[in-house]
N, C-alpha and C positions, 0 to 999 in steps of 0.2 A: 419597526425594525431599525436597529441602530447599525449604521453602515461604516462608522469610523472606529478604528481601534482605540481603546483607552490606554492610559499611561502604563498600567500594569501588562497590558498585551504588548505594547511596544517594547517594554523592558524585557519581557520574556523572549521575543524575537531576537533582540539584540544580544542577549546573553547566550542563547542558543547558537546564533551565528558566530559570535566571537569564539565560544568554546570549539566548535567544529573547525573553524579556520586554523586554530592552533593545534588540535589534537587529531583532526582528520583531514590533513591536506591531500591534494590530489596525488601526491607521491605515495602515500600510504595506501590509497585506493589502487593505484597501479601495482604495487607489491602484491596486493590481495588477487588481482586479476591475473597477474603473471604467474603466481603460484598455482591458482586454480586451473589454469590452462595446461599446465604440465602435470597436474594430478597431485600436487603437494597439499598436505593439510593446512588450513588456515585457522588460526586462533583469534577470534574477535572479542573474546571474553574481556580482555583488559579494557578496551574501548567501551564495551557494554557496561562494564562495572563502573567506569567513571561517570557515564551518563545516568546510571542508576543512582549513584551517590549524589548527583545533583537534584534528584527528585523527579526526573522526567517520567520514569515508569509509573509513578503515583499520580501523574498529572490528572487524569480523568477518572481515576478510581474514586467511587463514592466516599465521602468522609467517614460513614459508619463502617467502611471496610478498610480504614487506615489511610485513605488517599487524600488528595488535595481538592477533589470535588470540582475541578474546573470543567469546561464544556467543549463542544465540538470546534468553536472558533480558536481556542487555544490550541487544540489538537491540530487543527489545520495549519496554524502558524509553525508549529514544530515540524509537521510533515513537509512543508515547503523547504524549511532549512535542512532537514535531513536529505531531501532530494537535491538541494543545492550542492551539498558536500558529497553526494553519492554515498552516504554513510551505509556501511555494512552492519550485519548483526541483527539480533532478534527483536530489538526495540520497536522497529516500525510495525511489524506484525503484532506484536503484543498490544501496542497502543491503538492500532486502527482496526484489528480484527478480533483478537481474543477478548480484550477488556469490554468493547462495545457488546459483544454477543453475551458475555456473562451478564453484564448489566441489563440487557434487554430481556433475557429469558430466565435468569436465575432467581431463586427465592432469596430472601435476606440472608439465610444461613449459607446458601451456596456462594453468594457474592462475597461474604466474609471468608468462607473457607478458601475459595480460589484467588480472590483478588488481594487479600492481605499479604500473601506471598509475593504477588506482582509488586505491590507498593513497597514492600520491604526490600525487593531486589533479590530474593532467594529463588525465584522462579521466573520463568518466561512462557509465553504461549503463542499459538498460532491456531489457524482454522483450516480444516480439510474439507473443502466443498467442491472444488472443480473436478469435472469428469475428464476422461481422455480427450474429448472434444474441446475442452476448455470452458464448457457451459458451467456457470455458477448458479443457475436456476434451481432452487430447492426441489421443484417438481421434476426435474430431470435426474435426480440422484438414483444411482443404481446399487450403492452399498447397502447391504442388508443388515438389519438389527433384529435379531431374534430374541424374543422374551426368554429369559433363563432365571427362574426363581423370582427375586424382586428386582432384578436388573436385566441387561440385555447382552447378547454376544454379537460382536461385529465381524462381518465377513466382507472383504472387498478391497478396493484400492482408490486412492484419491491422487490427483495429479496437481502440479504447480502449487505445492504447499510451501509457504514462505518460512524458511530459517527455523525448522524444528530444532529444538535445543535439549540436550541431555538433561534430565532432571526437571524439565518443564512439562506442559500439557498441550494436547491438541483437542480442539473441539471438532467432532466428526459429525457431519450431516449424513444421515442414513434414513432408510425407511424399513417399516415393518414388512414381513413377508407377504406378498400378494397384493400390496397396496399400490395405488397409482395417483399421479398428480400430487396434490398437497396432502392428500389423505395418508396418514402413516408416517409423514415426515418428522423426524426427530433430531435432537442435537444431544451428543453424548460427549463427555469429557474423559479422555483417556491419557494416561501418562505416556509420554513420548518413549520412555524406556520399554513399553510393552508392545510397540509396533515396529515394523521394519521400515527403515528409511533408506531410500536409494537416491542420490543426487542426480539431477537431470543436467544434461549438457546444455546449459541455457545461453542465450545471446548475451546476457549480462552477468558475468561471473562475479561482479561485485556484490551481488545479492544471491544467496543460495536458494535455488528452487529444488523441490524434491518430489519423489513419488512416495506416498505413504501406504503401506499395505497392512491390512487388518486380517490376521489369520486366527479367527475364534478368540478375538480379544474380548475379555469380560469387563462390562462396565457395571458397577453396583448402583443401586437406586439413588444414593446420594449424588452420584455424577450424571444423572439424567436430567436435562433441563426442560422442564415442563412435560406435558403429556403428548407424545407423538400425534400430530394432526395438523389441520389448517392453521391453528393459532400459532404453533411453533414455526411453521413455514412462513407466516407473515412476520413473526419476530425476527426470523433469520434475515428476511429481505430488508427489514428496517436496519438491522446491524450492518448488513451488506452495503447500504448506502453510505454509512460512515466509512467503511473500508474503501469504497469506490471513490468517495470525495478525497480521502487521504492519498490515494493513489494519483489522482488527477493533479493534486497540489505538489506531490513528489515530482511529477512530470514538470510542473510549472517551475519548480526550484531548479531542477537540472537544466531546463530549457533557458532559464534566466542566466544561469552561469555560462552556458555554452554561447549565448548571445553576447555576454560580456567579454568572454575570451576572444570571440570572433571579432568584435568591435575594436578591442585593443590591437589585435593583429592587423586589422585593416588600416589602422592609424600608423602602423610601423612598416608594413610591407610596401615596397615601392615598385612602381612600373613607370617607365618613361620619365624617371627622375622625380616623381611625386608619390605620395602615399595613395594606395588604391582606395582608401576611404573618401578621397577627395572627388572621385568620379561620380557622376550623377547616377549611374546605373547601380553602383554599390550603395549608394544612399537610399535608392528606392528599395533595394532588397532589405535593408535594415529597417526602413519604415514599415514595410510589409510584415516583417517578423515581429516588430514591436507591437503593431496593432493585434496580431493574432495571440501574442504572449499576454498582453493587458486584458484581452477578452477572456482568455482562459483563466487568468488569475481572479478577475471580477466574478466570473460565474462559479469558480471554485469556492470563493469565500461567501457568495450569496447562497450556494447550496449548503454550506456549513451553518449559515444562519438559519435557514429553513429547518434544519435538523435540530439545532439548539432550541428553537421555538415550536418545534413539532408542528410546523406549518403544513397545510394540506398540499403544498406544492413541492414537498421535499423529494418525492420520487421523480417529478419532472425536472427539478433543478439539479438533481444528481446526474441524470442522463445528459442534460445540457452541458454540465461541467466536464464530464468524461469525454463527450464529443468534441467540445471545444479544446480540451488538452490534446486530444488526438490530432485535430487539425493544426495546432501549433507545432506539435512534434514533427508532423510530415513536412512542413515548410522550413522549420528551423534546422533540422537535421541535414537537409538537402543543401540549404543555402550556406550553412556554416562550413561544410566541406568545400563547397566551391569557393568561398571567400579565402579559405586557406590554400587553395590551389593544390598542387601535387602532394605537398607535405601532409595535407589533410587526410590522405589515404594511407599513410604510413602508421606502423605500430608505435614508432617513437613519439608521435604527436599525441597529445591528450585528447584530441577531439573525439577519437573512437570510444573512449571511456564513457563520455556523456551520451553519444549516440546510442551506444549499447543500452544504457539505462533507459533512454527515452523510448527506443523501439520496444523494449520489454514492457515499459508501463503502458504504452499504446495498446498492447495486445491483452494484458491481463485485465480481468474483470470487465471484459467487453471492449470491442474496438469502437472507433468513432461511428462507423457505419451502423453497427448494432444498436448503439445508444441513439442515434438519430432516428432509427426505426422505432425505438422505444418512445421518443418524444413525439413522433407522428401519431403513434397509437394513443398516447395520453391526451393529446390535444384534439384528437378525432379527425385528423387528416386522412382522407381516403375512404372513410366509412360510407 
């Protein structure tokens, strides 16, 4: 298992970071947050189009479907940089949720049908799996997929759906009538334009989260991924590992930027005639934050590597990565606000923009507590 980035991966990271620093500065994110808080529409399409034109949407699309055919490590690098910039728009969900699920469950024809448009930038995608409770366990799904001719009819609702985009697609996790657990669990690709989308009043307005309702939405046979049952449920879980690691590294990127902003502020803010960063207590805070941040980053990339190599430890590594990211979020958000003092609580300071993204990332796809419980189960603790 290679633990160092090669020159191409380093170049990818630097190019993504450079572009986002120029085209998605924190001022642009603030404008989006301000607009959404007062109910004004936000158009992220121009930024998304620029990223697509750079080939980012095609990054992990298989080559036979018109993509670049890169892997989970490259995806992880991009996810971290998107988090660092608090980047809005559908690219994150497309890269970390839609494309991995199609790749995992789709036939060759389905991959080409759905992913060519992704690679070309003419479509975007997301996944609808979370229940009202926030659970993303396929066995817990309540949306019903009723056989209808050669296809299925969907009835139900999904919560916390990332950035559904007009003209794009949503993969719906649903179950056949009367089924329980993994039995009857399926994945169905529906056009966004065929479903009802209601924005959620989310903690982090820089990223649109929605509730998607399916009212007798028909999905034809060509858009059914596999045969509903345990094999599909297992494939969804594997794809969900990619999404979870992506979210963990999105949090790492945002936490790193909040750490950097706070460190710079500590060097400038003075008390008793000296920068507060010179106080030993403040140095200890930053040392503790840095340890948690580097731990989360290392576990995030290790998880990406286990997925890339289809290592038996991928489920364990994913849970560890998300738990570590949650631990870093809890510490860094608290300490960053304290370092900034009273101004850290104000709307005018940028601190809350990062805190909002981090608190959102910590809750989505399982909290640190939930993932630690998964770790304990996987290593046999308490049996």
